[in-house]
PLY file of the C-alpha trace (Angstrom):
ply
format ascii 1.0
element vertex 241
property float x
property float y
property float z
element edge 240
property int vertex1
property int vertex2
end_header
91.63 149.57 109.57
91.09 146.90 106.92
93.07 148.76 104.24
96.73 148.38 103.33
98.39 151.21 101.41
101.41 150.89 99.16
104.48 153.09 99.48
107.40 152.78 97.11
110.72 152.36 98.96
111.80 155.76 97.59
108.91 157.34 99.54
110.35 156.15 102.85
113.02 158.35 104.43
114.23 157.48 107.91
111.05 157.56 110.03
108.91 159.45 107.51
106.61 158.04 104.83
104.93 159.94 101.98
101.66 158.67 100.48
101.36 160.10 96.98
99.13 159.89 93.92
96.28 157.39 94.09
97.28 156.28 97.59
96.98 159.84 98.90
93.60 160.31 97.21
92.32 157.04 98.66
93.47 157.98 102.15
92.24 161.57 102.23
89.25 161.69 99.87
87.82 158.16 99.98
88.57 157.11 103.56
88.56 160.70 104.85
91.60 160.15 107.05
92.81 163.17 108.99
95.96 164.23 110.80
96.50 162.02 113.81
94.77 159.00 112.25
96.61 155.69 111.96
96.87 153.44 108.90
98.92 150.52 107.57
101.22 150.42 104.54
103.71 148.10 102.87
106.62 148.66 100.51
106.02 145.36 98.69
109.51 144.22 99.71
108.66 142.38 102.91
107.93 145.28 105.27
104.70 146.47 106.86
104.38 149.80 108.65
101.90 151.23 111.10
101.70 154.92 110.28
100.42 158.06 111.96
99.40 160.83 109.59
101.00 164.17 110.46
100.48 166.37 107.38
97.89 166.29 104.57
97.74 168.13 101.25
95.90 167.40 98.00
98.97 165.74 96.52
100.69 164.15 99.49
100.02 162.70 102.92
103.00 162.57 105.24
103.17 160.11 108.10
105.60 158.90 110.73
106.31 155.23 111.32
104.89 154.10 114.65
105.81 150.45 114.28
107.36 148.27 111.57
107.47 144.55 110.86
109.74 142.59 108.53
108.65 139.34 106.89
111.31 136.96 105.48
110.76 135.68 101.98
109.64 132.08 101.83
112.36 129.57 100.87
109.73 127.91 98.65
109.00 130.19 95.69
106.10 129.58 93.32
106.10 130.74 89.74
103.72 130.31 86.82
104.46 130.72 83.11
101.15 131.18 81.31
100.53 131.38 77.60
98.77 134.59 76.63
94.97 134.24 76.56
92.88 135.87 73.85
90.25 137.51 76.05
91.43 140.43 78.15
89.04 139.85 81.06
90.04 136.19 81.43
93.73 137.02 81.40
93.36 139.80 83.95
91.16 137.61 86.17
93.74 134.81 86.08
96.52 137.23 87.05
94.48 138.66 89.91
93.70 135.22 91.35
97.33 134.13 90.99
98.39 137.09 93.13
95.75 136.32 95.75
96.95 132.69 95.87
100.54 133.73 96.54
102.38 133.48 93.23
105.91 134.93 93.40
106.71 135.15 89.68
104.21 135.38 86.84
105.57 134.90 83.32
103.22 135.85 80.49
104.51 134.52 77.20
103.50 134.37 73.56
102.73 130.69 73.03
102.39 129.10 69.60
98.60 128.97 70.07
98.26 132.43 71.61
96.08 134.79 69.58
96.71 138.01 71.49
100.15 139.40 70.70
100.62 142.36 73.05
99.69 143.40 76.56
100.03 146.75 78.28
102.40 145.96 81.13
101.43 149.04 83.14
97.82 147.80 83.21
98.87 144.33 84.39
101.21 145.82 87.01
98.27 147.82 88.37
96.24 144.62 88.71
99.11 143.04 90.65
99.34 146.09 92.92
95.62 146.14 93.62
95.41 142.39 94.30
98.52 142.47 96.51
97.08 145.27 98.63
93.68 143.58 98.89
95.20 140.27 100.00
97.55 142.02 102.48
100.74 140.76 100.87
104.04 142.28 101.95
106.09 140.66 99.17
104.62 141.67 95.82
104.99 139.26 92.88
106.85 140.18 89.73
105.40 140.11 86.22
107.74 139.17 83.37
106.67 139.38 79.73
108.49 136.70 77.73
108.74 135.81 74.06
108.86 132.03 74.34
109.61 129.04 76.57
113.38 129.25 76.16
113.34 132.90 77.20
111.43 131.95 80.36
113.85 129.18 81.27
116.90 131.40 80.81
115.36 134.22 82.84
114.28 131.82 85.61
117.79 130.38 85.91
119.22 133.89 86.26
116.68 134.81 88.95
117.23 131.59 90.85
121.02 131.67 91.02
122.15 129.90 94.17
118.87 128.01 94.67
117.27 125.05 92.93
114.93 125.58 89.98
112.20 122.95 89.59
110.13 122.95 86.38
106.83 121.28 85.43
104.41 121.57 82.52
100.66 121.09 83.05
99.24 119.01 80.20
96.12 116.94 79.64
97.82 114.05 77.83
95.91 110.90 78.78
99.03 108.77 78.42
100.96 110.75 81.00
99.05 110.47 84.26
101.84 112.01 86.32
100.35 113.91 89.24
101.74 117.17 90.62
104.23 116.83 93.49
102.59 116.51 96.90
104.91 119.13 98.36
107.09 121.75 96.71
110.82 121.73 97.31
112.81 124.66 98.60
113.93 126.89 95.76
112.02 128.22 92.77
109.15 126.06 91.49
107.87 127.04 88.05
104.79 125.60 86.34
104.11 126.06 82.61
100.46 126.47 81.59
99.40 126.66 77.95
96.85 129.07 76.43
93.56 128.20 74.74
94.32 125.25 72.50
97.08 124.03 74.80
100.72 123.53 73.96
101.79 123.04 70.36
103.72 119.99 69.18
106.89 122.10 69.06
106.37 123.20 72.66
105.72 119.64 73.85
108.89 118.53 72.08
110.78 121.35 73.82
109.61 120.12 77.23
110.83 116.64 76.32
114.25 117.89 75.17
114.62 119.94 78.36
113.55 116.98 80.55
110.66 118.98 82.00
108.04 116.54 83.34
104.43 116.92 82.25
101.84 116.71 85.02
98.15 115.88 84.76
95.87 118.08 86.91
92.58 116.26 86.39
91.32 112.98 87.79
92.16 110.05 85.47
89.25 108.03 86.91
86.52 110.54 86.06
85.03 111.60 82.76
86.73 114.63 81.21
89.29 116.28 83.46
90.69 118.69 80.87
90.95 122.14 82.47
90.81 125.58 80.92
94.03 127.54 81.19
92.91 129.80 84.04
91.41 126.83 85.91
94.70 124.95 85.62
96.51 128.00 86.98
94.26 128.21 90.04
94.38 124.44 90.60
98.18 124.53 90.78
98.46 127.52 93.08
95.58 126.50 95.36
97.22 123.11 95.91
100.28 124.79 97.44
98.62 127.83 99.06
0 1
1 2
2 3
3 4
4 5
5 6
6 7
7 8
8 9
9 10
10 11
11 12
12 13
13 14
14 15
15 16
16 17
17 18
18 19
19 20
20 21
21 22
22 23
23 24
24 25
25 26
26 27
27 28
28 29
29 30
30 31
31 32
32 33
33 34
34 35
35 36
36 37
37 38
38 39
39 40
40 41
41 42
42 43
43 44
44 45
45 46
46 47
47 48
48 49
49 50
50 51
51 52
52 53
53 54
54 55
55 56
56 57
57 58
58 59
59 60
60 61
61 62
62 63
63 64
64 65
65 66
66 67
67 68
68 69
69 70
70 71
71 72
72 73
73 74
74 75
75 76
76 77
77 78
78 79
79 80
80 81
81 82
82 83
83 84
84 85
85 86
86 87
87 88
88 89
89 90
90 91
91 92
92 93
93 94
94 95
95 96
96 97
97 98
98 99
99 100
100 101
101 102
102 103
103 104
104 105
105 106
106 107
107 108
108 109
109 110
110 111
111 112
112 113
113 114
114 115
115 116
116 117
117 118
118 119
119 120
120 121
121 122
122 123
123 124
124 125
125 126
126 127
127 128
128 129
129 130
130 131
131 132
132 133
133 134
134 135
135 136
136 137
137 138
138 139
139 140
140 141
141 142
142 143
143 144
144 145
145 146
146 147
147 148
148 149
149 150
150 151
151 152
152 153
153 154
154 155
155 156
156 157
157 158
158 159
159 160
160 161
161 162
162 163
163 164
164 165
165 166
166 167
167 168
168 169
169 170
170 171
171 172
172 173
173 174
174 175
175 176
176 177
177 178
178 179
179 180
180 181
181 182
182 183
183 184
184 185
185 186
186 187
187 188
188 189
189 190
190 191
191 192
192 193
193 194
194 195
195 196
196 197
197 198
198 199
199 200
200 201
201 202
202 203
203 204
204 205
205 206
206 207
207 208
208 209
209 210
210 211
211 212
212 213
213 214
214 215
215 216
216 217
217 218
218 219
219 220
220 221
221 222
222 223
223 224
224 225
225 226
226 227
227 228
228 229
229 230
230 231
231 232
232 233
233 234
234 235
235 236
236 237
237 238
238 239
239 240
């Protein structure tokens, strides 16, 4: 079956799994699964389960675990810190593609040039869940809403305790033709991407004070080369997919 369900770790007890809510509806009413049918699920924490359905109700589908697999987390973690975009559909599309391309951490922050002030986190979490299931991920990425660049850096250092944290800022400055690294190092690799209008002077000065290198994603030998925010995001993640 080409469908992967999601089960929260709290819905797994010993050898029994409970599909609830939207997952139960999808299994029983959309896919028309019945008792005795097999399906696949993940807990989003590195485990995948082959399940056999044993009991179905309108609110819950119970299953037993037939087989389980564990997937270690990659020693090379990829994170993106993206300035909030004004248009909802562009922001949601960028988040969806980041998940499909394997991002581990997605920071959404209020940049100096961001026009949209607030996002509904539950809506963005649902996009992450849907994209993770569709792309068959077993480790689901985490979304962090941040106030500014300093907040992101402090949070990233706390999350990466015991491993290296490598930081870069994607910027179109013609005088800084520094290309992205050919290969990411082990540890947490975090790329800053500005919103529409790019980084402000204050933000560029902050990168300089923090010794965060600025990288150029375009081709210096072709006309143009300045990328939109969501294109820069995809360019970075696709390079290391």
